[in-house]
py3Dmol code that shows the C-alpha trace and the ligand (Angstrom):
import py3Dmol

protein = """\
ATOM      1  CA  MET A   1      43.611 243.693-125.302  1.00  0.00           C
ATOM      2  CA  PHE A   2      40.581 241.604-124.321  1.00  0.00           C
ATOM      3  CA  ALA A   3      39.075 242.340-120.911  1.00  0.00           C
ATOM      4  CA  ILE A   4      36.122 241.078-118.992  1.00  0.00           C
ATOM      5  CA  SER A   5      34.097 242.465-116.169  1.00  0.00           C
ATOM      6  CA  GLY A   6      31.098 241.242-114.225  1.00  0.00           C
ATOM      7  CA  HIS A   7      28.930 242.301-111.329  1.00  0.00           C
ATOM      8  CA  LYS A   8      30.795 240.051-108.903  1.00  0.00           C
ATOM      9  CA  MET A   9      34.272 240.790-110.181  1.00  0.00           C
ATOM     10  CA  LYS A  10      36.635 243.573-110.957  1.00  0.00           C
ATOM     11  CA  PHE A  11      37.676 244.523-114.457  1.00  0.00           C
ATOM     12  CA  MET A  12      40.302 242.051-115.728  1.00  0.00           C
ATOM     13  CA  SER A  13      42.670 242.242-118.691  1.00  0.00           C
ATOM     14  CA  ALA A  14      43.866 239.170-120.496  1.00  0.00           C
ATOM     15  CA  ALA A  15      47.430 238.007-119.705  1.00  0.00           C
ATOM     16  CA  CYS A  16      47.733 236.704-123.248  1.00  0.00           C
ATOM     17  CA  ILE A  17      45.657 235.995-126.293  1.00  0.00           C
ATOM     18  CA  SER A  18      46.336 233.186-128.671  1.00  0.00           C
ATOM     19  CA  ARG A  19      44.700 232.200-131.951  1.00  0.00           C
ATOM     20  CA  ARG A  20      42.073 230.217-130.126  1.00  0.00           C
ATOM     21  CA  GLY A  21      42.312 231.140-126.482  1.00  0.00           C
ATOM     22  CA  VAL A  22      42.695 233.643-123.710  1.00  0.00           C
ATOM     23  CA  LEU A  23      44.462 233.403-120.357  1.00  0.00           C
ATOM     24  CA  PHE A  24      43.652 235.571-117.313  1.00  0.00           C
ATOM     25  CA  ASN A  25      46.165 236.129-114.505  1.00  0.00           C
ATOM     26  CA  CYS A  26      43.646 235.787-111.655  1.00  0.00           C
ATOM     27  CA  ASP A  27      41.993 233.522-109.136  1.00  0.00           C
ATOM     28  CA  CYS A  28      39.772 231.047-111.009  1.00  0.00           C
ATOM     29  CA  THR A  29      36.855 232.266-108.886  1.00  0.00           C
ATOM     30  CA  GLU A  30      37.010 235.603-110.667  1.00  0.00           C
ATOM     31  CA  LEU A  31      37.089 234.004-114.080  1.00  0.00           C
ATOM     32  CA  PHE A  32      34.196 231.675-113.213  1.00  0.00           C
ATOM     33  CA  SER A  33      32.087 234.571-112.044  1.00  0.00           C
ATOM     34  CA  ALA A  34      32.268 236.159-115.501  1.00  0.00           C
ATOM     35  CA  ILE A  35      31.265 233.005-117.380  1.00  0.00           C
ATOM     36  CA  LYS A  36      27.675 232.325-118.423  1.00  0.00           C
ATOM     37  CA  ASN A  37      25.770 229.222-117.250  1.00  0.00           C
ATOM     38  CA  SER A  38      25.974 226.186-119.568  1.00  0.00           C
ATOM     39  CA  SER A  39      28.499 227.704-121.975  1.00  0.00           C
ATOM     40  CA  ILE A  40      31.577 225.433-121.851  1.00  0.00           C
ATOM     41  CA  ASP A  41      31.970 222.136-123.714  1.00  0.00           C
ATOM     42  CA  MET A  42      34.701 220.618-121.602  1.00  0.00           C
ATOM     43  CA  ILE A  43      36.614 221.435-118.421  1.00  0.00           C
ATOM     44  CA  PHE A  44      39.982 220.006-117.388  1.00  0.00           C
ATOM     45  CA  CYS A  45      41.065 220.693-113.789  1.00  0.00           C
ATOM     46  CA  ASP A  46      44.524 219.903-112.370  1.00  0.00           C
ATOM     47  CA  PRO A  47      44.453 221.834-109.074  1.00  0.00           C
ATOM     48  CA  PRO A  48      47.158 221.869-106.400  1.00  0.00           C
ATOM     49  CA  PHE A  49      46.832 218.571-104.460  1.00  0.00           C
ATOM     50  CA  ASN A  50      47.351 220.055-101.009  1.00  0.00           C
ATOM     51  CA  LEU A  51      50.746 218.328-100.734  1.00  0.00           C
ATOM     52  CA  ASN A  52      52.592 221.387 -99.416  1.00  0.00           C
ATOM     53  CA  LYS A  53      54.143 222.265-102.787  1.00  0.00           C
ATOM     54  CA  ASP A  54      55.372 225.716-103.601  1.00  0.00           C
ATOM     55  CA  TYR A  55      53.103 227.420-106.139  1.00  0.00           C
ATOM     56  CA  GLY A  56      54.157 230.932-105.105  1.00  0.00           C
ATOM     57  CA  THR A  57      52.796 233.303-102.528  1.00  0.00           C
ATOM     58  CA  GLU A  58      49.227 233.294-103.842  1.00  0.00           C
ATOM     59  CA  VAL A  59      48.620 229.621-103.130  1.00  0.00           C
ATOM     60  CA  ASN A  60      48.498 227.806 -99.765  1.00  0.00           C
ATOM     61  CA  ASP A  61      49.054 224.140-100.580  1.00  0.00           C
ATOM     62  CA  SER A  62      48.846 222.868 -97.005  1.00  0.00           C
ATOM     63  CA  LEU A  63      45.308 223.549 -95.925  1.00  0.00           C
ATOM     64  CA  LYS A  64      43.432 221.538 -93.340  1.00  0.00           C
ATOM     65  CA  ASP A  65      41.577 218.664 -95.075  1.00  0.00           C
ATOM     66  CA  LYS A  66      38.202 220.281 -94.459  1.00  0.00           C
ATOM     67  CA  GLU A  67      39.381 223.625 -95.866  1.00  0.00           C
ATOM     68  CA  TYR A  68      40.854 221.999 -98.978  1.00  0.00           C
ATOM     69  CA  LEU A  69      37.590 220.122 -99.619  1.00  0.00           C
ATOM     70  CA  GLU A  70      35.504 223.261 -99.135  1.00  0.00           C
ATOM     71  CA  TRP A  71      37.693 225.172-101.552  1.00  0.00           C
ATOM     72  CA  SER A  72      37.547 222.321-104.048  1.00  0.00           C
ATOM     73  CA  TYR A  73      33.767 222.028-103.824  1.00  0.00           C
ATOM     74  CA  SER A  74      33.458 225.766-104.546  1.00  0.00           C
ATOM     75  CA  TRP A  75      35.224 225.470-107.948  1.00  0.00           C
ATOM     76  CA  ILE A  76      33.585 222.139-108.676  1.00  0.00           C
ATOM     77  CA  ASP A  77      30.176 223.866-108.151  1.00  0.00           C
ATOM     78  CA  GLU A  78      31.245 226.470-110.723  1.00  0.00           C
ATOM     79  CA  CYS A  79      32.369 223.781-113.155  1.00  0.00           C
ATOM     80  CA  VAL A  80      28.955 222.138-112.896  1.00  0.00           C
ATOM     81  CA  ARG A  81      27.232 225.476-113.486  1.00  0.00           C
ATOM     82  CA  VAL A  82      29.226 226.570-116.545  1.00  0.00           C
ATOM     83  CA  LEU A  83      29.300 223.154-118.250  1.00  0.00           C
ATOM     84  CA  LYS A  84      26.907 222.755-121.217  1.00  0.00           C
ATOM     85  CA  PRO A  85      24.393 219.871-121.047  1.00  0.00           C
ATOM     86  CA  GLY A  86      26.309 216.870-122.353  1.00  0.00           C
ATOM     87  CA  GLY A  87      29.635 218.566-121.577  1.00  0.00           C
ATOM     88  CA  SER A  88      32.480 216.775-119.842  1.00  0.00           C
ATOM     89  CA  LEU A  89      34.468 217.464-116.692  1.00  0.00           C
ATOM     90  CA  PHE A  90      37.911 215.937-115.968  1.00  0.00           C
ATOM     91  CA  VAL A  91      39.503 216.319-112.528  1.00  0.00           C
ATOM     92  CA  TYR A  92      43.033 215.129-111.914  1.00  0.00           C
ATOM     93  CA  ASN A  93      44.163 214.430-108.333  1.00  0.00           C
ATOM     94  CA  ILE A  94      45.506 211.919-105.872  1.00  0.00           C
ATOM     95  CA  PRO A  95      43.130 209.078-104.929  1.00  0.00           C
ATOM     96  CA  LYS A  96      42.550 210.510-101.419  1.00  0.00           C
ATOM     97  CA  TRP A  97      40.822 213.601-102.870  1.00  0.00           C
ATOM     98  CA  CYS A  98      39.332 211.840-105.881  1.00  0.00           C
ATOM     99  CA  ILE A  99      37.207 209.753-103.523  1.00  0.00           C
ATOM    100  CA  SER A 100      35.615 212.803-101.958  1.00  0.00           C
ATOM    101  CA  PHE A 101      35.347 214.680-105.267  1.00  0.00           C
ATOM    102  CA  GLY A 102      33.613 211.675-106.809  1.00  0.00           C
ATOM    103  CA  ALA A 103      31.065 211.450-103.986  1.00  0.00           C
ATOM    104  CA  TYR A 104      30.374 215.153-104.346  1.00  0.00           C
ATOM    105  CA  LEU A 105      30.144 215.087-108.121  1.00  0.00           C
ATOM    106  CA  ASP A 106      27.809 212.060-108.119  1.00  0.00           C
ATOM    107  CA  GLN A 107      25.095 214.437-106.884  1.00  0.00           C
ATOM    108  CA  TYR A 108      25.247 216.606-110.015  1.00  0.00           C
ATOM    109  CA  LEU A 109      26.925 214.804-112.908  1.00  0.00           C
ATOM    110  CA  GLU A 110      27.103 211.356-114.473  1.00  0.00           C
ATOM    111  CA  PHE A 111      30.154 209.285-113.585  1.00  0.00           C
ATOM    112  CA  ARG A 112      32.000 207.993-116.686  1.00  0.00           C
ATOM    113  CA  HIS A 113      35.390 206.816-115.546  1.00  0.00           C
ATOM    114  CA  TRP A 114      38.119 206.870-112.945  1.00  0.00           C
ATOM    115  CA  ILE A 115      41.185 206.769-115.211  1.00  0.00           C
ATOM    116  CA  ALA A 116      44.296 205.487-113.457  1.00  0.00           C
ATOM    117  CA  VAL A 117      47.173 207.625-114.697  1.00  0.00           C
ATOM    118  CA  CYS A 118      50.311 205.673-113.727  1.00  0.00           C
ATOM    119  CA  MET A 119      53.294 207.292-112.055  1.00  0.00           C
ATOM    120  CA  LYS A 120      56.769 205.902-112.414  1.00  0.00           C
ATOM    121  CA  ASN A 121      59.582 206.342-109.877  1.00  0.00           C
ATOM    122  CA  THR A 122      57.396 207.205-106.921  1.00  0.00           C
ATOM    123  CA  PHE A 123      58.798 207.364-103.399  1.00  0.00           C
ATOM    124  CA  PRO A 124      58.204 205.116-100.340  1.00  0.00           C
ATOM    125  CA  ARG A 125      55.467 206.474 -98.049  1.00  0.00           C
ATOM    126  CA  GLY A 126      56.237 205.080 -94.545  1.00  0.00           C
ATOM    127  CA  ARG A 127      53.669 202.466 -93.512  1.00  0.00           C
ATOM    128  CA  LYS A 128      51.810 202.728 -96.805  1.00  0.00           C
ATOM    129  CA  LEU A 129      51.911 201.254-100.311  1.00  0.00           C
ATOM    130  CA  TYR A 130      53.895 202.994-103.025  1.00  0.00           C
ATOM    131  CA  PRO A 131      51.452 205.367-104.759  1.00  0.00           C
ATOM    132  CA  ALA A 132      51.667 204.282-108.419  1.00  0.00           C
ATOM    133  CA  HIS A 133      48.751 206.145-109.926  1.00  0.00           C
ATOM    134  CA  TYR A 134      46.779 209.367-109.803  1.00  0.00           C
ATOM    135  CA  GLY A 135      43.088 209.520-110.581  1.00  0.00           C
ATOM    136  CA  LEU A 136      41.585 211.352-113.564  1.00  0.00           C
ATOM    137  CA  LEU A 137      37.860 211.590-112.853  1.00  0.00           C
ATOM    138  CA  TYR A 138      35.717 211.851-115.933  1.00  0.00           C
ATOM    139  CA  TYR A 139      32.156 213.060-115.499  1.00  0.00           C
ATOM    140  CA  ALA A 140      29.481 214.275-117.958  1.00  0.00           C
ATOM    141  CA  LYS A 141      26.558 216.587-117.544  1.00  0.00           C
ATOM    142  CA  GLY A 142      23.872 214.034-118.445  1.00  0.00           C
ATOM    143  CA  GLU A 143      24.361 211.938-121.565  1.00  0.00           C
ATOM    144  CA  PRO A 144      27.703 213.004-123.095  1.00  0.00           C
ATOM    145  CA  LYS A 145      27.159 214.890-126.277  1.00  0.00           C
ATOM    146  CA  THR A 146      30.561 213.834-127.658  1.00  0.00           C
ATOM    147  CA  PHE A 147      32.553 210.709-127.124  1.00  0.00           C
ATOM    148  CA  HIS A 148      35.310 209.555-129.468  1.00  0.00           C
ATOM    149  CA  LYS A 149      36.933 206.180-129.011  1.00  0.00           C
ATOM    150  CA  LEU A 150      40.684 206.685-129.109  1.00  0.00           C
ATOM    151  CA  ARG A 151      43.304 204.168-130.081  1.00  0.00           C
ATOM    152  CA  ASN A 152      46.920 203.784-129.077  1.00  0.00           C
ATOM    153  CA  PRO A 153      49.597 202.405-131.396  1.00  0.00           C
ATOM    154  CA  ILE A 154      50.377 198.728-130.841  1.00  0.00           C
ATOM    155  CA  PRO A 155      53.208 198.795-128.249  1.00  0.00           C
ATOM    156  CA  VAL A 156      56.673 197.843-129.433  1.00  0.00           C
ATOM    157  CA  CYS A 157      59.983 197.292-127.686  1.00  0.00           C
ATOM    158  CA  ARG A 158      61.982 200.518-127.675  1.00  0.00           C
ATOM    159  CA  HIS A 159      65.174 198.638-128.243  1.00  0.00           C
ATOM    160  CA  CYS A 160      64.412 196.137-130.983  1.00  0.00           C
ATOM    161  CA  GLY A 161      61.149 197.556-132.355  1.00  0.00           C
ATOM    162  CA  GLY A 162      59.382 194.183-132.035  1.00  0.00           C
ATOM    163  CA  GLU A 163      55.875 193.911-130.582  1.00  0.00           C
ATOM    164  CA  ILE A 164      55.787 193.367-126.839  1.00  0.00           C
ATOM    165  CA  LYS A 165      52.747 191.047-126.580  1.00  0.00           C
ATOM    166  CA  ASP A 166      51.569 188.114-128.671  1.00  0.00           C
ATOM    167  CA  TYR A 167      47.832 188.729-128.104  1.00  0.00           C
ATOM    168  CA  GLY A 168      47.182 185.058-127.430  1.00  0.00           C
ATOM    169  CA  GLY A 169      47.354 184.135-131.131  1.00  0.00           C
ATOM    170  CA  HIS A 170      44.791 186.805-132.149  1.00  0.00           C
ATOM    171  CA  ARG A 171      47.285 189.354-133.469  1.00  0.00           C
ATOM    172  CA  LYS A 172      45.720 189.322-136.947  1.00  0.00           C
ATOM    173  CA  LYS A 173      42.383 190.373-135.506  1.00  0.00           C
ATOM    174  CA  LEU A 174      43.834 193.627-134.066  1.00  0.00           C
ATOM    175  CA  ASN A 175      42.751 196.857-135.644  1.00  0.00           C
ATOM    176  CA  PRO A 176      45.773 198.213-137.607  1.00  0.00           C
ATOM    177  CA  LYS A 177      45.018 201.669-136.165  1.00  0.00           C
ATOM    178  CA  GLY A 178      45.945 200.332-132.705  1.00  0.00           C
ATOM    179  CA  LEU A 179      44.524 199.212-129.408  1.00  0.00           C
ATOM    180  CA  ASN A 180      41.458 200.756-127.807  1.00  0.00           C
ATOM    181  CA  LEU A 181      42.355 203.278-125.114  1.00  0.00           C
ATOM    182  CA  THR A 182      41.406 201.915-121.704  1.00  0.00           C
ATOM    183  CA  ASP A 183      40.991 203.572-118.296  1.00  0.00           C
ATOM    184  CA  PHE A 184      44.574 202.576-117.392  1.00  0.00           C
ATOM    185  CA  TRP A 185      47.175 204.953-118.752  1.00  0.00           C
ATOM    186  CA  ASP A 186      50.728 203.778-118.204  1.00  0.00           C
ATOM    187  CA  ASP A 187      52.427 205.836-120.932  1.00  0.00           C
ATOM    188  CA  THR A 188      51.948 209.209-119.339  1.00  0.00           C
ATOM    189  CA  SER A 189      54.731 209.633-116.738  1.00  0.00           C
ATOM    190  CA  PRO A 190      55.221 213.228-115.570  1.00  0.00           C
ATOM    191  CA  VAL A 191      57.507 215.649-117.277  1.00  0.00           C
ATOM    192  CA  ARG A 192      60.591 215.221-115.077  1.00  0.00           C
ATOM    193  CA  HIS A 193      63.542 216.449-117.062  1.00  0.00           C
ATOM    194  CA  ARG A 194      64.218 220.183-116.510  1.00  0.00           C
ATOM    195  CA  LYS A 195      65.054 220.555-120.183  1.00  0.00           C
ATOM    196  CA  PHE A 196      61.478 219.686-121.161  1.00  0.00           C
ATOM    197  CA  LYS A 197      59.686 221.540-118.376  1.00  0.00           C
ATOM    198  CA  LYS A 198      58.397 225.069-118.544  1.00  0.00           C
ATOM    199  CA  ARG A 199      58.189 225.481-114.781  1.00  0.00           C
ATOM    200  CA  SER A 200      59.351 223.769-111.594  1.00  0.00           C
ATOM    201  CA  ALA A 201      56.024 222.691-110.030  1.00  0.00           C
ATOM    202  CA  ASN A 202      53.842 219.886-111.486  1.00  0.00           C
ATOM    203  CA  GLU A 203      53.466 220.151-115.176  1.00  0.00           C
ATOM    204  CA  LEU A 204      51.471 217.424-116.925  1.00  0.00           C
ATOM    205  CA  LYS A 205      52.588 215.600-119.966  1.00  0.00           C
ATOM    206  CA  PRO A 206      50.393 217.199-122.675  1.00  0.00           C
ATOM    207  CA  ILE A 207      49.148 213.754-123.748  1.00  0.00           C
ATOM    208  CA  ILE A 208      46.954 213.653-120.592  1.00  0.00           C
ATOM    209  CA  PRO A 209      44.804 216.718-121.330  1.00  0.00           C
ATOM    210  CA  GLU A 210      45.089 215.999-125.036  1.00  0.00           C
ATOM    211  CA  ARG A 211      43.466 212.595-124.696  1.00  0.00           C
ATOM    212  CA  ALA A 212      40.675 214.070-122.554  1.00  0.00           C
ATOM    213  CA  ILE A 213      40.153 216.746-125.223  1.00  0.00           C
ATOM    214  CA  LEU A 214      40.155 214.403-128.177  1.00  0.00           C
ATOM    215  CA  MET A 215      37.830 211.951-126.401  1.00  0.00           C
ATOM    216  CA  SER A 216      35.196 214.395-125.325  1.00  0.00           C
ATOM    217  CA  THR A 217      35.220 217.357-127.687  1.00  0.00           C
ATOM    218  CA  ASN A 218      35.077 218.349-131.364  1.00  0.00           C
ATOM    219  CA  PRO A 219      37.050 221.013-133.197  1.00  0.00           C
ATOM    220  CA  GLU A 220      35.697 224.498-132.427  1.00  0.00           C
ATOM    221  CA  ASP A 221      34.439 223.411-128.962  1.00  0.00           C
ATOM    222  CA  VAL A 222      35.383 225.606-125.995  1.00  0.00           C
ATOM    223  CA  ILE A 223      37.570 224.144-123.245  1.00  0.00           C
ATOM    224  CA  LEU A 224      38.179 225.659-119.799  1.00  0.00           C
ATOM    225  CA  ASP A 225      41.168 224.958-117.546  1.00  0.00           C
ATOM    226  CA  PRO A 226      40.990 227.040-114.346  1.00  0.00           C
ATOM    227  CA  PHE A 227      44.452 225.990-113.131  1.00  0.00           C
ATOM    228  CA  GLY A 228      46.779 227.006-115.924  1.00  0.00           C
ATOM    229  CA  GLY A 229      50.189 226.000-114.520  1.00  0.00           C
ATOM    230  CA  GLY A 230      52.558 225.448-117.484  1.00  0.00           C
ATOM    231  CA  GLY A 231      49.653 225.556-119.966  1.00  0.00           C
ATOM    232  CA  SER A 232      49.541 221.883-121.061  1.00  0.00           C
ATOM    233  CA  THR A 233      45.782 221.998-121.649  1.00  0.00           C
ATOM    234  CA  TYR A 234      45.915 225.259-123.600  1.00  0.00           C
ATOM    235  CA  VAL A 235      48.611 224.021-125.956  1.00  0.00           C
ATOM    236  CA  ALA A 236      46.783 220.700-126.449  1.00  0.00           C
ATOM    237  CA  ALA A 237      43.541 222.550-127.196  1.00  0.00           C
ATOM    238  CA  GLU A 238      45.203 225.042-129.518  1.00  0.00           C
ATOM    239  CA  LEU A 239      47.062 222.415-131.548  1.00  0.00           C
ATOM    240  CA  ASN A 240      43.873 220.344-131.923  1.00  0.00           C
ATOM    241  CA  GLY A 241      41.714 223.175-133.204  1.00  0.00           C
ATOM    242  CA  ARG A 242      39.668 223.769-130.036  1.00  0.00           C
ATOM    243  CA  TYR A 243      39.012 227.137-128.359  1.00  0.00           C
ATOM    244  CA  TRP A 244      40.145 227.553-124.767  1.00  0.00           C
ATOM    245  CA  VAL A 245      39.944 229.895-121.814  1.00  0.00           C
ATOM    246  CA  GLY A 246      41.960 229.721-118.573  1.00  0.00           C
ATOM    247  CA  SER A 247      43.128 231.325-115.378  1.00  0.00           C
ATOM    248  CA  GLU A 248      46.404 231.128-113.497  1.00  0.00           C
ATOM    249  CA  ILE A 249      46.794 232.808-110.162  1.00  0.00           C
ATOM    250  CA  GLY A 250      50.638 232.711-110.224  1.00  0.00           C
ATOM    251  CA  ASP A 251      53.187 233.467-112.888  1.00  0.00           C
ATOM    252  CA  CYS A 252      51.743 233.286-116.436  1.00  0.00           C
ATOM    253  CA  THR A 253      55.113 233.526-118.188  1.00  0.00           C
ATOM    254  CA  PRO A 254      55.495 229.757-118.729  1.00  0.00           C
ATOM    255  CA  VAL A 255      52.145 229.645-120.595  1.00  0.00           C
ATOM    256  CA  ILE A 256      53.023 232.703-122.643  1.00  0.00           C
ATOM    257  CA  GLU A 257      56.416 231.282-123.589  1.00  0.00           C
ATOM    258  CA  ARG A 258      54.956 227.949-124.465  1.00  0.00           C
ATOM    259  CA  LEU A 259      52.240 229.384-126.682  1.00  0.00           C
ATOM    260  CA  SER A 260      54.769 231.655-128.274  1.00  0.00           C
ATOM    261  CA  GLU A 261      57.115 228.720-129.014  1.00  0.00           C
ATOM    262  CA  ASN A 262      54.197 226.982-130.730  1.00  0.00           C
ATOM    263  CA  GLY A 263      53.499 230.063-132.814  1.00  0.00           C
ATOM    264  CA  CYS A 264      50.043 230.542-131.249  1.00  0.00           C
ATOM    265  CA  LEU A 265      50.271 233.984-129.678  1.00  0.00           C
ATOM    266  CA  VAL A 266      48.496 236.901-131.314  1.00  0.00           C
ATOM    267  CA  SER A 267      47.577 240.400-130.233  1.00  0.00           C
ATOM    268  CA  GLY A 268      44.245 240.699-131.841  1.00  0.00           C
ATOM    269  CA  GLU A 269      40.677 239.711-131.545  1.00  0.00           C
ATOM    270  CA  VAL A 270      39.533 236.899-129.362  1.00  0.00           C
ATOM    271  CA  GLY A 271      37.497 234.293-131.274  1.00  0.00           C
ATOM    272  CA  LYS A 272      33.709 234.617-131.182  1.00  0.00           C
ATOM    273  CA  PRO A 273      33.196 231.238-129.447  1.00  0.00           C
ATOM    274  CA  ILE A 274      35.279 232.676-126.546  1.00  0.00           C
ATOM    275  CA  ARG A 275      33.503 236.049-126.483  1.00  0.00           C
ATOM    276  CA  ASP A 276      30.187 234.221-126.348  1.00  0.00           C
ATOM    277  CA  ILE A 277      30.909 232.588-122.976  1.00  0.00           C
ATOM    278  CA  PHE A 278      31.225 235.906-121.127  1.00  0.00           C
ATOM    279  CA  GLU A 279      28.487 238.077-119.772  1.00  0.00           C
ATOM    280  CA  GLN A 280      30.411 241.255-120.534  1.00  0.00           C
ATOM    281  CA  TYR A 281      33.662 241.892-122.294  1.00  0.00           C
ATOM    282  CA  GLU A 282      35.315 244.748-124.083  1.00  0.00           C
ATOM    283  CA  TYR A 283      38.318 245.466-126.202  1.00  0.00           C
ATOM    284  CA  MET A 284      41.098 247.690-125.013  1.00  0.00           C
ATOM    285  CA  PRO A 285      43.535 248.864-127.650  1.00  0.00           C
ATOM    286  CA  ASP A 286      46.762 246.826-127.563  1.00  0.00           C
ATOM    287  CA  GLU A 287      49.409 248.827-125.625  1.00  0.00           C
ATOM    288  CA  LYS A 288      52.214 248.280-128.174  1.00  0.00           C
ATOM    289  CA  VAL A 289      49.988 249.274-131.090  1.00  0.00           C
ATOM    290  CA  VAL A 290      48.880 252.371-129.207  1.00  0.00           C
ATOM    291  CA  ASN A 291      52.477 253.347-128.369  1.00  0.00           C
ATOM    292  CA  GLU A 292      53.499 252.895-132.017  1.00  0.00           C
ATOM    293  CA  ARG A 293      50.502 254.964-133.118  1.00  0.00           C
ATOM    294  CA  TYR A 294      51.424 257.734-130.611  1.00  0.00           C
ATOM    295  CA  ALA A 295      54.996 257.680-131.790  1.00  0.00           C
ATOM    296  CA  SER A 296      54.004 258.134-135.439  1.00  0.00           C
ATOM    297  CA  VAL A 297      51.592 260.885-134.532  1.00  0.00           C
ATOM    298  CA  ALA A 298      54.376 262.634-132.601  1.00  0.00           C
ATOM    299  CA  VAL A 299      56.762 262.313-135.612  1.00  0.00           C
ATOM    300  CA  GLN A 300      54.049 263.675-137.919  1.00  0.00           C
ATOM    301  CA  LYS A 301      53.456 266.643-135.598  1.00  0.00           C
ATOM    302  CA  SER A 302      57.175 267.461-135.580  1.00  0.00           C
ATOM    303  CA  LEU A 303      57.276 267.191-139.384  1.00  0.00           C
ATOM    304  CA  ASP A 304      54.234 269.487-139.676  1.00  0.00           C
ATOM    305  CA  ALA A 305      55.864 271.952-137.363  1.00  0.00           C
ATOM    306  CA  LEU A 306      59.079 271.902-139.455  1.00  0.00           C
ATOM    307  CA  VAL A 307      57.132 272.350-142.653  1.00  0.00           C
ATOM    308  CA  GLY A 308      55.162 275.134-140.980  1.00  0.00           C
ATOM    309  CA  CYS A 309      58.435 276.852-139.937  1.00  0.00           C
ATOM    310  CA  GLY A 310      59.820 276.656-143.468  1.00  0.00           C
ATOM    311  CA  SER A 311      56.854 278.210-145.241  1.00  0.00           C
TER     312      SER A 311
END
"""
ligand_1 = """\
27
LIG
C 49.162 221.413 -110.645
S 49.334 222.960 -111.340
C 48.608 222.783 -112.936
C 49.594 222.278 -113.977
C 49.073 222.249 -115.403
N 47.979 221.326 -115.517
C 50.184 221.898 -116.342
O 50.249 220.780 -116.841
O 51.045 222.729 -116.583
C 48.130 223.908 -110.515
C 48.168 225.393 -110.896
O 47.042 226.053 -110.332
C 47.343 227.349 -109.976
N 46.352 227.797 -108.996
C 46.210 227.448 -107.706
N 45.159 228.039 -107.140
C 44.551 228.750 -108.120
C 43.381 229.529 -108.198
N 42.596 229.687 -107.113
N 43.088 230.137 -109.373
C 43.861 229.954 -110.472
N 44.965 229.219 -110.449
C 45.316 228.588 -109.298
C 48.778 227.182 -109.347
O 49.469 228.397 -109.307
C 49.353 226.154 -110.305
O 50.093 226.775 -111.343
"""
view = py3Dmol.view(width=600, height=400)
view.addModel(protein, "pdb")
view.setStyle({"model": 0}, {"cartoon": {"style": "trace"}})
view.addModel(ligand_1, "xyz")
view.setStyle({"model": 1}, {"stick": {}})
view.zoomTo()
view.show()
């Protein structure tokens, strides 16, 4: 079992270890306080939006606006601190909070994009417009060290398979690999059907963190997601050959189940790129292995005793 400790935090054991990542069942503040300055390549944050949702007893999702912003600025400060020069930060939230987060982040990082992530089937909001998008803020710590242009397949009709647009007569000029990804994502509606969800509250479609990861990191880079939820970022990182570290203050079972379903869970050593981000860490023997070892020692002792009796 991998565990970390630091002068500001108590000793913490990992909730699970995968081939390329480690999750801690703790407040993200604790995890941050164990991470070295300038050690993370990319951070993806999908915090509670302060919309009075139920994330369990550990989370109050109906703070006063000022309190919510103060809390948010405290983890944003930590993101800025632990990000490597040229590293990228993505923060997903409703436009109301993205405006304040952007103004705050402008002091420390370089603005890259406000990506509009479209929502389908939203609800009327009294004397307001229908909210049809969330914001995904994309910032970099100085000049981004990695930026990959992504492409989307040319859209086709899901009924007849024919292409939806005619591209004004310039179809032949399109890159066969697809259309350039823009800052308007309308193919990313939330995971709504129970069957496909790992948990009840707000789980992102993995394509959202996956695009952020593919755009701004290379294989072997280290990604941090402080608000684990159902583990969309961790699975996307794992399946794309990136290392990851995360925290989840509530139930970690959905993440563990999801990693397990994808064949990613291990009970062994945490990768060196992960160990390198911590000030202090240590290995505790895995409980199951220890128990098995104790059991075999006990059997051996009984056998020895029997043999001793017989001679
Ligand atoms: C919106 S959800 C994240 C969903 C995730 N991106 C996914 O796709 O599955 C926010 C998560 O942050 C967790 N959380 C809230 N406050 C936290 C804190 N201080 N430290 C760690 N996790 C926290 C909540 O329990 C919740 O699971």
